[in-house]
N, C-alpha and C positions, 0 to 999 in steps of 0.2 A: 896250542894255537887257540887264540880267542877270536870269535866272530860275533857280530851283533847286527841288529837291524830293526826295522819296523815296517809295517804294511797295513793298509786299510782293509777292513772287512765289512760285509753288509749281510744282514739277515733277510731272507725272502719273507714276504708277508705270511703270517701264521706259523712261522718256524721259530723255535726257541733254542735249537742246538745246531751248530754247523761244525764241519771239519775244514781246516785250512792247511794247505801244504806250504811249509817254509823251506824253500830251496836254499841250500848253503852256498855262499860264494866260492868256497874251497872245500873239497872233500876231506873228511877225517879218515884216519886209518881204519876204523871200524865203527860199529854202532855204540860203542862204550864211551860216549862223551856225555857231559852234563849240559842240559839246556834248561834255562829258566825263562818263563813267559809271563807276561802281564798285559792287561788291557787298559785302555785310556779312561775307563769309567768303572766305578765300583759296582755298577749294575751288571757287569759281565764277569764271568769267571773263565779262566783258560787253564788248560793242562795238556801236557805232552802225552799223546796216545801211543805213538810208535816213532821209531827213528831208525835210519840207516846212515851210511857214511855220506850220502848225498842230500838227504832232506829229512824233515821231521813232520809228522802229522799232529796238528794241535786242534783239540776240541774246544770250542767256545760255547758257553751257555749264557743265555740271557735270563736274568732273574725275573720271576713273575711280577708283573706290574711295571716293568721297565719299558717306558715308551720309546726309548732309543732303538733304532734299527741298524746303526752303523757306529764304528769306532776304529781305533788303531790297536794293533797287536805289536808289542815290543818284545824282543827276545835277545838273549845272550847265550852263547854256547862256548864251552871250553873242553878241549880234548887233545889227543895226540895226533900228529900228522901222519 
């Protein structure tokens, strides 16, 4: 099963790392699915920190000197039903 989406994120003032919960539209059979994440600007880096059959936690880091405080997280996940 393949699922995908995007969602906005915003950094609070003075914070350079946040965690975002990505809720899946349909659950997977277990946590053994693949998820790829990307941000709308190269000044942000995203990585999957943990996942279960219902959601994934994604960490987003803002590069030093990046004046942007908000962006979009895009994701795609593939796994068994």
